[in-house]
N, C-alpha and C positions, 0 to 999 in steps of 0.2 A: 504494499500499500505505499503509496505517495506521502509526503511530508506534508501536514496541515498546513496553512499559510493563519497567523495571528495575526500579523504587523502590518504598517505600510512599507516595513522596508523588507518582510517577506514577501509580499507583493512585486515590492520593486524590483526585488532579487532573481522571480520564479523564472525559469529560461524563456517560455511563451509570452509572459508580459511585454508591451511594448512600453506602457506609460501608464501612470497613476497620477490624479491631478487631481484638487480640489477645485471646486468654480461655486462660484457666487450664485444662490437660483432661490432666493428666499418663498417661502409659502410653496415650493414642491411637495414636502414633503411637511404635516403638518410639525410647527415648533421646529423644527430646521432651516439654518439661513444657508449651509452647503449642500453641495452633493458633491461624492466623490466619483470619480471616473475612472475605471478600467480598459483598457483596450488590450487585446491580443496581439502580438506581431503577426505581421502579413503572411497569410498560409493558413492561419487555423480560426476556430471557432468555435463556439459552446455549442455541442450537439443537440441538447434537449430546445433551444432558444432557435437556434443556426443564425445565432449574431455574432457579432465581435468585439462586443464591448457590454460592460454590467454599468450599475449605477447605483449609490445607494446612499443613506444619507450620515451613517458613519461606518469608519474602517470595520470595526465588528461585524455590522450586516454586511458590507461589502466581502468580506473573506469568510462569512458563514456561505455567502452563496457562491462563493469561486469555489470554495471546498466540497459543495454537493452537486458540482455541474462537471461533466466530462469534457474534455478539450480535444478537439479533432481535426484532422488535415481538412481547410476547406475545400466546399465542392460548389459547382453551380447554386446548390440550395443555401449556401450561408451566404 
């Protein structure tokens, strides 16, 4: 089993992650002023959603979602 990510540093250092950043977007999530974004490296996607990016109001929620999803090589469906 792959090591679970727990921190923003874990996400940034993951070999399939291109970038992680924080963006000010008030009222997107109740009670949160910022959203954290994660983008996979070119050629990969999250299989279940067929997307290359995730977002969440906290690093913890982003890590939880990242850990729960399978990353696959990108196909025309992603």
